[in-house]
PDB file of N, CA, C and O in Angstrom:
ATOM      1  N   MET A   1      -9.572  -6.199   1.418  1.00  0.00           N
ATOM      2  CA  MET A   1      -9.388  -4.825   0.743  1.00  0.00           C
ATOM      3  C   MET A   1      -8.480  -5.359  -0.468  1.00  0.00           C
ATOM      4  O   MET A   1      -7.412  -5.937  -0.265  1.00  0.00           O
ATOM      5  N   LEU A   2      -9.044  -5.094  -1.847  1.00  0.00           N
ATOM      6  CA  LEU A   2      -8.139  -5.356  -2.886  1.00  0.00           C
ATOM      7  C   LEU A   2      -7.775  -4.067  -3.454  1.00  0.00           C
ATOM      8  O   LEU A   2      -8.537  -3.121  -3.655  1.00  0.00           O
ATOM      9  N   PHE A   3      -6.424  -4.140  -3.710  1.00  0.00           N
ATOM     10  CA  PHE A   3      -5.726  -3.019  -4.455  1.00  0.00           C
ATOM     11  C   PHE A   3      -5.600  -3.221  -5.833  1.00  0.00           C
ATOM     12  O   PHE A   3      -5.682  -4.354  -6.309  1.00  0.00           O
ATOM     13  N   ARG A   4      -5.403  -2.208  -6.529  1.00  0.00           N
ATOM     14  CA  ARG A   4      -5.316  -2.197  -8.141  1.00  0.00           C
ATOM     15  C   ARG A   4      -3.999  -2.769  -8.562  1.00  0.00           C
ATOM     16  O   ARG A   4      -3.965  -3.500  -9.552  1.00  0.00           O
ATOM     17  N   LYS A   5      -2.905  -2.492  -7.883  1.00  0.00           N
ATOM     18  CA  LYS A   5      -1.633  -2.940  -8.175  1.00  0.00           C
ATOM     19  C   LYS A   5      -0.681  -3.659  -7.114  1.00  0.00           C
ATOM     20  O   LYS A   5      -0.244  -3.160  -6.077  1.00  0.00           O
ATOM     21  N   LYS A   6      -0.479  -4.828  -7.563  1.00  0.00           N
ATOM     22  CA  LYS A   6       0.260  -5.622  -6.515  1.00  0.00           C
ATOM     23  C   LYS A   6       1.703  -5.612  -7.017  1.00  0.00           C
ATOM     24  O   LYS A   6       2.024  -5.587  -8.205  1.00  0.00           O
ATOM     25  N   SER A   7       2.577  -5.637  -5.919  1.00  0.00           N
ATOM     26  CA  SER A   7       4.181  -5.723  -6.273  1.00  0.00           C
ATOM     27  C   SER A   7       4.530  -7.037  -6.601  1.00  0.00           C
ATOM     28  O   SER A   7       3.763  -7.871  -6.121  1.00  0.00           O
ATOM     29  N   VAL A   8       5.486  -7.493  -7.297  1.00  0.00           N
ATOM     30  CA  VAL A   8       5.795  -8.613  -7.650  1.00  0.00           C
ATOM     31  C   VAL A   8       7.208  -8.885  -6.786  1.00  0.00           C
ATOM     32  O   VAL A   8       8.134  -8.121  -7.057  1.00  0.00           O
ATOM     33  N   PRO A   9       7.426  -9.825  -5.857  1.00  0.00           N
ATOM     34  CA  PRO A   9       8.708  -9.823  -5.273  1.00  0.00           C
ATOM     35  C   PRO A   9       9.805 -10.095  -5.937  1.00  0.00           C
ATOM     36  O   PRO A   9       9.863 -11.145  -6.577  1.00  0.00           O
ATOM     37  N   GLY A  10      10.763  -9.301  -5.915  1.00  0.00           N
ATOM     38  CA  GLY A  10      12.097  -9.661  -6.798  1.00  0.00           C
ATOM     39  C   GLY A  10      12.070  -9.149  -8.074  1.00  0.00           C
ATOM     40  O   GLY A  10      13.025  -9.380  -8.817  1.00  0.00           O
ATOM     41  N   LYS A  11      10.902  -8.329  -8.549  1.00  0.00           N
ATOM     42  CA  LYS A  11      10.970  -7.630  -9.842  1.00  0.00           C
ATOM     43  C   LYS A  11      10.693  -6.207  -9.790  1.00  0.00           C
ATOM     44  O   LYS A  11       9.781  -5.800  -9.069  1.00  0.00           O
ATOM     45  N   LYS A  12      11.359  -5.454 -10.453  1.00  0.00           N
ATOM     46  CA  LYS A  12      11.054  -3.986 -10.684  1.00  0.00           C
ATOM     47  C   LYS A  12      10.082  -3.854 -11.832  1.00  0.00           C
ATOM     48  O   LYS A  12       9.894  -4.853 -12.527  1.00  0.00           O
ATOM     49  N   GLU A  13       9.479  -2.793 -12.095  1.00  0.00           N
ATOM     50  CA  GLU A  13       8.588  -2.533 -13.080  1.00  0.00           C
ATOM     51  C   GLU A  13       9.327  -2.541 -14.334  1.00  0.00           C
ATOM     52  O   GLU A  13       8.600  -2.790 -15.296  1.00  0.00           O
ATOM     53  N   SER A  14      10.538  -2.347 -14.610  1.00  0.00           N
ATOM     54  CA  SER A  14      11.265  -2.559 -15.752  1.00  0.00           C
ATOM     55  C   SER A  14      11.603  -4.090 -16.186  1.00  0.00           C
ATOM     56  O   SER A  14      12.138  -4.391 -17.253  1.00  0.00           O
ATOM     57  N   GLY A  15      11.228  -4.939 -15.250  1.00  0.00           N
ATOM     58  CA  GLY A  15      11.475  -6.328 -15.466  1.00  0.00           C
ATOM     59  C   GLY A  15      12.871  -6.908 -14.868  1.00  0.00           C
ATOM     60  O   GLY A  15      13.196  -8.094 -14.809  1.00  0.00           O
ATOM     61  N   GLU A  16      13.606  -5.792 -14.446  1.00  0.00           N
ATOM     62  CA  GLU A  16      14.874  -6.091 -13.790  1.00  0.00           C
ATOM     63  C   GLU A  16      14.723  -6.879 -12.502  1.00  0.00           C
ATOM     64  O   GLU A  16      13.865  -6.456 -11.727  1.00  0.00           O
ATOM     65  N   GLU A  17      15.410  -7.953 -12.147  1.00  0.00           N
ATOM     66  CA  GLU A  17      15.218  -8.680 -10.936  1.00  0.00           C
ATOM     67  C   GLU A  17      16.175  -8.160  -9.836  1.00  0.00           C
ATOM     68  O   GLU A  17      17.365  -7.958 -10.078  1.00  0.00           O
ATOM     69  N   VAL A  18      15.612  -7.946  -8.602  1.00  0.00           N
ATOM     70  CA  VAL A  18      16.323  -7.399  -7.422  1.00  0.00           C
ATOM     71  C   VAL A  18      16.030  -8.315  -6.278  1.00  0.00           C
ATOM     72  O   VAL A  18      14.915  -8.827  -6.180  1.00  0.00           O
ATOM     73  N   PRO A  19      17.001  -8.552  -5.386  1.00  0.00           N
ATOM     74  CA  PRO A  19      16.750  -9.356  -4.240  1.00  0.00           C
ATOM     75  C   PRO A  19      15.563  -8.840  -3.312  1.00  0.00           C
ATOM     76  O   PRO A  19      15.293  -7.639  -3.296  1.00  0.00           O
ATOM     77  N   VAL A  20      14.900  -9.701  -2.587  1.00  0.00           N
ATOM     78  CA  VAL A  20      13.933  -9.307  -1.698  1.00  0.00           C
ATOM     79  C   VAL A  20      14.776  -9.206  -0.591  1.00  0.00           C
ATOM     80  O   VAL A  20      15.559 -10.102  -0.276  1.00  0.00           O
ATOM     81  N   ASP A  21      14.618  -7.885   0.168  1.00  0.00           N
ATOM     82  CA  ASP A  21      15.078  -7.640   1.389  1.00  0.00           C
ATOM     83  C   ASP A  21      14.251  -8.047   2.568  1.00  0.00           C
ATOM     84  O   ASP A  21      13.331  -7.334   2.968  1.00  0.00           O
ATOM     85  N   PHE A  22      14.587  -9.254   3.163  1.00  0.00           N
ATOM     86  CA  PHE A  22      13.835  -9.818   4.170  1.00  0.00           C
ATOM     87  C   PHE A  22      13.993  -9.152   5.554  1.00  0.00           C
ATOM     88  O   PHE A  22      13.054  -9.206   6.348  1.00  0.00           O
ATOM     89  N   PRO A  23      15.093  -8.555   5.859  1.00  0.00           N
ATOM     90  CA  PRO A  23      15.324  -7.890   7.125  1.00  0.00           C
ATOM     91  C   PRO A  23      14.294  -6.706   7.090  1.00  0.00           C
ATOM     92  O   PRO A  23      13.555  -6.523   8.058  1.00  0.00           O
ATOM     93  N   TRP A  24      14.246  -5.963   6.068  1.00  0.00           N
ATOM     94  CA  TRP A  24      13.511  -4.758   5.891  1.00  0.00           C
ATOM     95  C   TRP A  24      12.010  -5.125   6.078  1.00  0.00           C
ATOM     96  O   TRP A  24      11.266  -4.401   6.738  1.00  0.00           O
ATOM     97  N   LEU A  25      11.562  -6.336   5.444  1.00  0.00           N
ATOM     98  CA  LEU A  25      10.341  -6.659   5.517  1.00  0.00           C
ATOM     99  C   LEU A  25       9.755  -6.958   7.046  1.00  0.00           C
ATOM    100  O   LEU A  25       8.673  -6.566   7.484  1.00  0.00           O
ATOM    101  N   ARG A  26      10.781  -7.778   7.761  1.00  0.00           N
ATOM    102  CA  ARG A  26      10.516  -8.025   9.188  1.00  0.00           C
ATOM    103  C   ARG A  26      10.519  -6.681  10.021  1.00  0.00           C
ATOM    104  O   ARG A  26       9.745  -6.548  10.969  1.00  0.00           O
ATOM    105  N   TYR A  27      11.339  -5.761   9.676  1.00  0.00           N
ATOM    106  CA  TYR A  27      11.500  -4.583  10.315  1.00  0.00           C
ATOM    107  C   TYR A  27      10.120  -3.682  10.173  1.00  0.00           C
ATOM    108  O   TYR A  27       9.483  -3.275  11.144  1.00  0.00           O
ATOM    109  N   ILE A  28       9.859  -3.502   9.135  1.00  0.00           N
ATOM    110  CA  ILE A  28       8.399  -2.975   8.749  1.00  0.00           C
ATOM    111  C   ILE A  28       7.340  -3.521   9.507  1.00  0.00           C
ATOM    112  O   ILE A  28       6.616  -2.831  10.225  1.00  0.00           O
ATOM    113  N   GLY A  29       7.207  -5.015   9.333  1.00  0.00           N
ATOM    114  CA  GLY A  29       6.146  -5.605   9.991  1.00  0.00           C
ATOM    115  C   GLY A  29       6.175  -5.526  11.544  1.00  0.00           C
ATOM    116  O   GLY A  29       5.123  -5.550  12.183  1.00  0.00           O
ATOM    117  N   MET A  30       7.373  -5.432  12.137  1.00  0.00           N
ATOM    118  CA  MET A  30       7.481  -5.207  13.579  1.00  0.00           C
ATOM    119  C   MET A  30       7.280  -3.710  14.012  1.00  0.00           C
ATOM    120  O   MET A  30       6.519  -3.479  14.951  1.00  0.00           O
ATOM    121  N   ASN A  31       7.846  -2.814  13.451  1.00  0.00           N
ATOM    122  CA  ASN A  31       7.664  -1.402  13.927  1.00  0.00           C
ATOM    123  C   ASN A  31       6.708  -0.675  13.212  1.00  0.00           C
ATOM    124  O   ASN A  31       6.301   0.343  13.771  1.00  0.00           O
ATOM    125  N   ARG A  32       6.209  -0.970  12.015  1.00  0.00           N
ATOM    126  CA  ARG A  32       5.021  -0.159  11.691  1.00  0.00           C
ATOM    127  C   ARG A  32       3.755  -0.743  11.648  1.00  0.00           C
ATOM    128  O   ARG A  32       2.735  -0.058  11.737  1.00  0.00           O
ATOM    129  N   LEU A  33       3.738  -2.103  11.501  1.00  0.00           N
ATOM    130  CA  LEU A  33       2.386  -2.882  11.351  1.00  0.00           C
ATOM    131  C   LEU A  33       2.007  -3.398  12.860  1.00  0.00           C
ATOM    132  O   LEU A  33       0.822  -3.607  13.118  1.00  0.00           O
ATOM    133  N   GLY A  34       3.006  -3.601  13.848  1.00  0.00           N
ATOM    134  CA  GLY A  34       2.791  -3.811  15.249  1.00  0.00           C
ATOM    135  C   GLY A  34       2.847  -5.431  15.520  1.00  0.00           C
ATOM    136  O   GLY A  34       2.365  -5.866  16.566  1.00  0.00           O
ATOM    137  N   PHE A  35       3.426  -6.290  14.587  1.00  0.00           N
ATOM    138  CA  PHE A  35       3.546  -7.666  14.850  1.00  0.00           C
ATOM    139  C   PHE A  35       4.870  -7.892  15.678  1.00  0.00           C
ATOM    140  O   PHE A  35       5.767  -7.052  15.743  1.00  0.00           O
ATOM    141  N   THR A  36       4.893  -9.161  16.325  1.00  0.00           N
ATOM    142  CA  THR A  36       6.010  -9.529  16.713  1.00  0.00           C
ATOM    143  C   THR A  36       7.145 -10.195  15.608  1.00  0.00           C
ATOM    144  O   THR A  36       6.842 -10.442  14.441  1.00  0.00           O
ATOM    145  N   SER A  37       8.179 -10.380  16.052  1.00  0.00           N
ATOM    146  CA  SER A  37       9.212 -10.859  15.077  1.00  0.00           C
ATOM    147  C   SER A  37       8.731 -12.133  14.534  1.00  0.00           C
ATOM    148  O   SER A  37       8.934 -12.381  13.346  1.00  0.00           O
ATOM    149  N   ALA A  38       8.125 -12.950  15.275  1.00  0.00           N
ATOM    150  CA  ALA A  38       7.801 -14.343  14.894  1.00  0.00           C
ATOM    151  C   ALA A  38       6.478 -14.047  13.869  1.00  0.00           C
ATOM    152  O   ALA A  38       6.482 -14.508  12.728  1.00  0.00           O
ATOM    153  N   GLN A  39       5.538 -13.373  14.295  1.00  0.00           N
ATOM    154  CA  GLN A  39       4.426 -13.125  13.612  1.00  0.00           C
ATOM    155  C   GLN A  39       4.810 -12.390  12.006  1.00  0.00           C
ATOM    156  O   GLN A  39       4.336 -12.714  10.917  1.00  0.00           O
ATOM    157  N   ALA A  40       5.709 -11.434  12.274  1.00  0.00           N
ATOM    158  CA  ALA A  40       6.078 -10.906  10.930  1.00  0.00           C
ATOM    159  C   ALA A  40       6.819 -11.940   9.935  1.00  0.00           C
ATOM    160  O   ALA A  40       6.741 -11.919   8.707  1.00  0.00           O
ATOM    161  N   GLY A  41       7.493 -12.776  10.659  1.00  0.00           N
ATOM    162  CA  GLY A  41       8.321 -13.722   9.873  1.00  0.00           C
ATOM    163  C   GLY A  41       7.254 -14.816   9.246  1.00  0.00           C
ATOM    164  O   GLY A  41       7.655 -15.451   8.271  1.00  0.00           O
ATOM    165  N   HIS A  42       6.134 -15.039   9.661  1.00  0.00           N
ATOM    166  CA  HIS A  42       5.303 -16.069   9.263  1.00  0.00           C
ATOM    167  C   HIS A  42       4.235 -15.696   8.301  1.00  0.00           C
ATOM    168  O   HIS A  42       3.572 -16.540   7.697  1.00  0.00           O
ATOM    169  N   LEU A  43       4.060 -14.229   8.153  1.00  0.00           N
ATOM    170  CA  LEU A  43       3.146 -13.699   7.047  1.00  0.00           C
ATOM    171  C   LEU A  43       3.543 -14.132   5.727  1.00  0.00           C
ATOM    172  O   LEU A  43       4.719 -14.260   5.389  1.00  0.00           O
ATOM    173  N   TYR A  44       2.473 -14.373   4.934  1.00  0.00           N
ATOM    174  CA  TYR A  44       2.733 -14.615   3.572  1.00  0.00           C
ATOM    175  C   TYR A  44       2.923 -13.297   2.853  1.00  0.00           C
ATOM    176  O   TYR A  44       2.250 -12.319   3.178  1.00  0.00           O
ATOM    177  N   PHE A  45       3.815 -13.245   1.895  1.00  0.00           N
ATOM    178  CA  PHE A  45       4.267 -12.022   1.166  1.00  0.00           C
ATOM    179  C   PHE A  45       3.029 -11.228   0.657  1.00  0.00           C
ATOM    180  O   PHE A  45       2.964 -10.023   0.898  1.00  0.00           O
ATOM    181  N   GLY A  46       2.069 -11.841  -0.021  1.00  0.00           N
ATOM    182  CA  GLY A  46       0.846 -11.142  -0.423  1.00  0.00           C
ATOM    183  C   GLY A  46      -0.119 -10.488   0.715  1.00  0.00           C
ATOM    184  O   GLY A  46      -0.850  -9.508   0.571  1.00  0.00           O
ATOM    185  N   GLU A  47       0.041 -11.181   1.735  1.00  0.00           N
ATOM    186  CA  GLU A  47      -0.894 -10.690   2.965  1.00  0.00           C
ATOM    187  C   GLU A  47       0.042  -9.427   3.577  1.00  0.00           C
ATOM    188  O   GLU A  47      -0.538  -8.446   4.042  1.00  0.00           O
ATOM    189  N   TRP A  48       1.342  -9.486   3.558  1.00  0.00           N
ATOM    190  CA  TRP A  48       2.248  -8.380   4.097  1.00  0.00           C
ATOM    191  C   TRP A  48       2.040  -7.096   3.125  1.00  0.00           C
ATOM    192  O   TRP A  48       1.978  -5.943   3.553  1.00  0.00           O
ATOM    193  N   ILE A  49       1.943  -7.458   1.751  1.00  0.00           N
ATOM    194  CA  ILE A  49       1.864  -6.351   0.827  1.00  0.00           C
ATOM    195  C   ILE A  49       0.487  -5.605   1.137  1.00  0.00           C
ATOM    196  O   ILE A  49       0.420  -4.384   1.275  1.00  0.00           O
ATOM    197  N   GLU A  50      -0.624  -6.488   1.233  1.00  0.00           N
ATOM    198  CA  GLU A  50      -2.126  -5.862   1.542  1.00  0.00           C
ATOM    199  C   GLU A  50      -1.934  -4.992   2.817  1.00  0.00           C
ATOM    200  O   GLU A  50      -2.333  -3.829   2.872  1.00  0.00           O
ATOM    201  N   LEU A  51      -1.335  -5.590   3.780  1.00  0.00           N
ATOM    202  CA  LEU A  51      -1.421  -4.921   5.198  1.00  0.00           C
ATOM    203  C   LEU A  51      -0.460  -3.633   4.984  1.00  0.00           C
ATOM    204  O   LEU A  51      -0.829  -2.574   5.491  1.00  0.00           O
ATOM    205  N   PHE A  52       0.669  -3.670   4.311  1.00  0.00           N
ATOM    206  CA  PHE A  52       1.331  -2.628   3.997  1.00  0.00           C
ATOM    207  C   PHE A  52       0.759  -1.500   3.238  1.00  0.00           C
ATOM    208  O   PHE A  52       0.928  -0.322   3.556  1.00  0.00           O
ATOM    209  N   GLU A  53       0.077  -1.902   2.226  1.00  0.00           N
ATOM    210  CA  GLU A  53      -0.783  -0.755   1.449  1.00  0.00           C
ATOM    211  C   GLU A  53      -1.800  -0.150   2.396  1.00  0.00           C
ATOM    212  O   GLU A  53      -2.059   1.053   2.376  1.00  0.00           O
ATOM    213  N   ALA A  54      -2.342  -0.970   3.187  1.00  0.00           N
ATOM    214  CA  ALA A  54      -3.442  -0.497   4.031  1.00  0.00           C
ATOM    215  C   ALA A  54      -2.793   0.624   4.959  1.00  0.00           C
ATOM    216  O   ALA A  54      -3.359   1.700   5.149  1.00  0.00           O
ATOM    217  N   PHE A  55      -1.546   0.288   5.531  1.00  0.00           N
ATOM    218  CA  PHE A  55      -0.824   1.121   6.422  1.00  0.00           C
ATOM    219  C   PHE A  55      -0.501   2.395   5.723  1.00  0.00           C
ATOM    220  O   PHE A  55      -0.644   3.418   6.393  1.00  0.00           O
ATOM    221  N   LYS A  56      -0.091   2.513   4.493  1.00  0.00           N
ATOM    222  CA  LYS A  56       0.288   3.458   3.598  1.00  0.00           C
ATOM    223  C   LYS A  56      -0.894   4.583   3.647  1.00  0.00           C
ATOM    224  O   LYS A  56      -0.716   5.751   3.993  1.00  0.00           O
ATOM    225  N   ILE A  57      -2.074   4.038   3.256  1.00  0.00           N
ATOM    226  CA  ILE A  57      -3.213   4.815   3.118  1.00  0.00           C
ATOM    227  C   ILE A  57      -3.388   5.510   4.558  1.00  0.00           C
ATOM    228  O   ILE A  57      -3.510   6.732   4.648  1.00  0.00           O
ATOM    229  N   GLN A  58      -3.391   4.841   5.440  1.00  0.00           N
ATOM    230  CA  GLN A  58      -3.669   5.308   6.839  1.00  0.00           C
ATOM    231  C   GLN A  58      -2.662   6.337   7.298  1.00  0.00           C
ATOM    232  O   GLN A  58      -3.071   7.326   7.907  1.00  0.00           O
ATOM    233  N   HIS A  59      -1.389   6.177   7.052  1.00  0.00           N
ATOM    234  CA  HIS A  59      -0.209   6.986   7.265  1.00  0.00           C
ATOM    235  C   HIS A  59      -0.369   8.364   6.489  1.00  0.00           C
ATOM    236  O   HIS A  59      -0.142   9.460   7.000  1.00  0.00           O
ATOM    237  N   ASN A  60      -0.797   8.154   5.169  1.00  0.00           N
ATOM    238  CA  ASN A  60      -0.823   9.451   4.462  1.00  0.00           C
ATOM    239  C   ASN A  60      -2.026  10.138   4.916  1.00  0.00           C
ATOM    240  O   ASN A  60      -1.994  11.367   4.978  1.00  0.00           O
ATOM    241  N   PHE A  61      -3.085   9.504   5.242  1.00  0.00           N
ATOM    242  CA  PHE A  61      -4.346  10.341   5.918  1.00  0.00           C
ATOM    243  C   PHE A  61      -3.889  11.041   7.191  1.00  0.00           C
ATOM    244  O   PHE A  61      -4.311  12.160   7.483  1.00  0.00           O
ATOM    245  N   GLU A  62      -3.027  10.373   7.943  1.00  0.00           N
ATOM    246  CA  GLU A  62      -2.625  11.057   9.305  1.00  0.00           C
ATOM    247  C   GLU A  62      -1.738  12.123   9.079  1.00  0.00           C
ATOM    248  O   GLU A  62      -1.794  13.068   9.866  1.00  0.00           O
ATOM    249  N   MET A  63      -0.867  12.156   8.084  1.00  0.00           N
ATOM    250  CA  MET A  63       0.185  13.013   7.657  1.00  0.00           C
ATOM    251  C   MET A  63      -0.512  14.255   6.903  1.00  0.00           C
ATOM    252  O   MET A  63      -0.311  15.404   7.299  1.00  0.00           O
ATOM    253  N   ARG A  64      -1.184  14.027   6.008  1.00  0.00           N
ATOM    254  CA  ARG A  64      -1.869  14.935   5.159  1.00  0.00           C
ATOM    255  C   ARG A  64      -3.111  15.533   5.492  1.00  0.00           C
ATOM    256  O   ARG A  64      -3.450  16.606   4.993  1.00  0.00           O
ATOM    257  N   ARG A  65      -3.886  14.842   6.391  1.00  0.00           N
ATOM    258  CA  ARG A  65      -5.216  15.024   6.834  1.00  0.00           C
ATOM    259  C   ARG A  65      -6.155  14.881   5.678  1.00  0.00           C
ATOM    260  O   ARG A  65      -7.212  15.497   5.809  1.00  0.00           O
ATOM    261  N   THR A  66      -5.994  14.202   4.579  1.00  0.00           N
ATOM    262  CA  THR A  66      -6.856  14.122   3.348  1.00  0.00           C
ATOM    263  C   THR A  66      -6.575  12.632   2.994  1.00  0.00           C
ATOM    264  O   THR A  66      -5.523  12.038   3.230  1.00  0.00           O
ATOM    265  N   LEU A  67      -7.649  12.138   2.410  1.00  0.00           N
ATOM    266  CA  LEU A  67      -7.609  10.700   1.910  1.00  0.00           C
ATOM    267  C   LEU A  67      -7.537  10.656   0.308  1.00  0.00           C
ATOM    268  O   LEU A  67      -7.094   9.694  -0.319  1.00  0.00           O
ATOM    269  N   TYR A  68      -8.075  11.926  -0.309  1.00  0.00           N
ATOM    270  CA  TYR A  68      -8.005  11.707  -1.754  1.00  0.00           C
ATOM    271  C   TYR A  68      -8.361  13.238  -2.276  1.00  0.00           C
ATOM    272  O   TYR A  68      -8.976  14.110  -1.663  1.00  0.00           O
ATOM    273  N   LYS A  69      -7.780  13.289  -3.601  1.00  0.00           N
ATOM    274  CA  LYS A  69      -8.049  14.663  -4.135  1.00  0.00           C
ATOM    275  C   LYS A  69      -9.295  14.660  -5.225  1.00  0.00           C
ATOM    276  O   LYS A  69      -9.477  13.819  -6.106  1.00  0.00           O
ATOM    277  N   VAL A  70      -9.961  15.618  -4.983  1.00  0.00           N
ATOM    278  CA  VAL A  70     -11.220  15.710  -5.864  1.00  0.00           C
ATOM    279  C   VAL A  70     -10.861  16.355  -7.193  1.00  0.00           C
ATOM    280  O   VAL A  70     -10.392  17.491  -7.253  1.00  0.00           O
ATOM    281  N   GLU A  71     -11.105  15.569  -8.292  1.00  0.00           N
ATOM    282  CA  GLU A  71     -10.702  16.047  -9.531  1.00  0.00           C
ATOM    283  C   GLU A  71     -11.923  15.992 -10.429  1.00  0.00           C
ATOM    284  O   GLU A  71     -12.328  14.923 -10.885  1.00  0.00           O
ATOM    285  N   GLN A  72     -12.541  17.230 -10.692  1.00  0.00           N
ATOM    286  CA  GLN A  72     -13.560  17.270 -11.604  1.00  0.00           C
ATOM    287  C   GLN A  72     -13.414  17.498 -13.009  1.00  0.00           C
ATOM    288  O   GLN A  72     -12.933  18.578 -13.352  1.00  0.00           O
ATOM    289  N   GLU A  73     -13.741  16.679 -13.865  1.00  0.00           N
ATOM    290  CA  GLU A  73     -13.342  16.782 -15.300  1.00  0.00           C
ATOM    291  C   GLU A  73     -14.137  17.797 -15.998  1.00  0.00           C
ATOM    292  O   GLU A  73     -13.570  18.496 -16.838  1.00  0.00           O
ATOM    293  N   GLU A  74     -15.397  17.962 -15.748  1.00  0.00           N
ATOM    294  CA  GLU A  74     -16.139  19.074 -16.338  1.00  0.00           C
ATOM    295  C   GLU A  74     -17.192  19.574 -15.289  1.00  0.00           C
ATOM    296  O   GLU A  74     -17.650  18.863 -14.395  1.00  0.00           O
ATOM    297  N   GLU A  75     -17.508  20.847 -15.506  1.00  0.00           N
ATOM    298  CA  GLU A  75     -18.308  21.411 -14.438  1.00  0.00           C
ATOM    299  C   GLU A  75     -19.870  21.057 -14.666  1.00  0.00           C
ATOM    300  O   GLU A  75     -20.380  21.073 -15.787  1.00  0.00           O
ATOM    301  N   ILE A  76     -20.564  20.741 -13.504  1.00  0.00           N
ATOM    302  CA  ILE A  76     -21.856  20.264 -13.691  1.00  0.00           C
ATOM    303  C   ILE A  76     -22.907  21.333 -13.420  1.00  0.00           C
ATOM    304  O   ILE A  76     -22.983  21.975 -12.373  1.00  0.00           O
ATOM    305  N   SER A  77     -23.572  21.434 -14.296  1.00  0.00           N
ATOM    306  CA  SER A  77     -24.439  22.729 -14.300  1.00  0.00           C
ATOM    307  C   SER A  77     -25.822  22.487 -13.788  1.00  0.00           C
ATOM    308  O   SER A  77     -26.429  23.388 -13.209  1.00  0.00           O
ATOM    309  N   SER A  78     -26.396  21.182 -13.998  1.00  0.00           N
ATOM    310  CA  SER A  78     -27.583  20.675 -13.431  1.00  0.00           C
ATOM    311  C   SER A  78     -27.627  19.141 -13.555  1.00  0.00           C
ATOM    312  O   SER A  78     -26.742  18.486 -14.106  1.00  0.00           O
ATOM    313  N   LEU A  79     -28.800  18.597 -12.960  1.00  0.00           N
ATOM    314  CA  LEU A  79     -28.764  17.253 -12.824  1.00  0.00           C
ATOM    315  C   LEU A  79     -29.062  16.432 -14.162  1.00  0.00           C
ATOM    316  O   LEU A  79     -28.907  15.220 -14.306  1.00  0.00           O
ATOM    317  N   ASP A  80     -29.535  17.372 -15.135  1.00  0.00           N
ATOM    318  CA  ASP A  80     -29.662  16.719 -16.524  1.00  0.00           C
ATOM    319  C   ASP A  80     -28.350  16.345 -17.110  1.00  0.00           C
ATOM    320  O   ASP A  80     -28.327  15.395 -17.892  1.00  0.00           O
ATOM    321  N   VAL A  81     -27.141  17.046 -16.795  1.00  0.00           N
ATOM    322  CA  VAL A  81     -25.856  16.659 -17.401  1.00  0.00           C
ATOM    323  C   VAL A  81     -25.448  15.377 -17.004  1.00  0.00           C
ATOM    324  O   VAL A  81     -24.724  14.684 -17.717  1.00  0.00           O
ATOM    325  N   LEU A  82     -25.927  14.969 -15.756  1.00  0.00           N
ATOM    326  CA  LEU A  82     -25.481  13.551 -15.175  1.00  0.00           C
ATOM    327  C   LEU A  82     -26.185  12.611 -16.052  1.00  0.00           C
ATOM    328  O   LEU A  82     -26.063  11.398 -15.882  1.00  0.00           O
TER     329      LEU A  82
END
């Protein structure tokens, strides 16, 4: 599953550098994604980000009971409009 936006480790959107919090990465990998400590430590960062993005979508679905918002730009009156 490909996502539109990828996080860059150690960079904020403003370009400011921040340290990567490895204990937090391992904690989330173990307690939210279900890996053991060793498995969470062996994941590539890109793979971890993709799994976490999928987890966030699933978590939001479970909490809000909805996957997306329907936004209709203009009212469709007939099939000819399409």
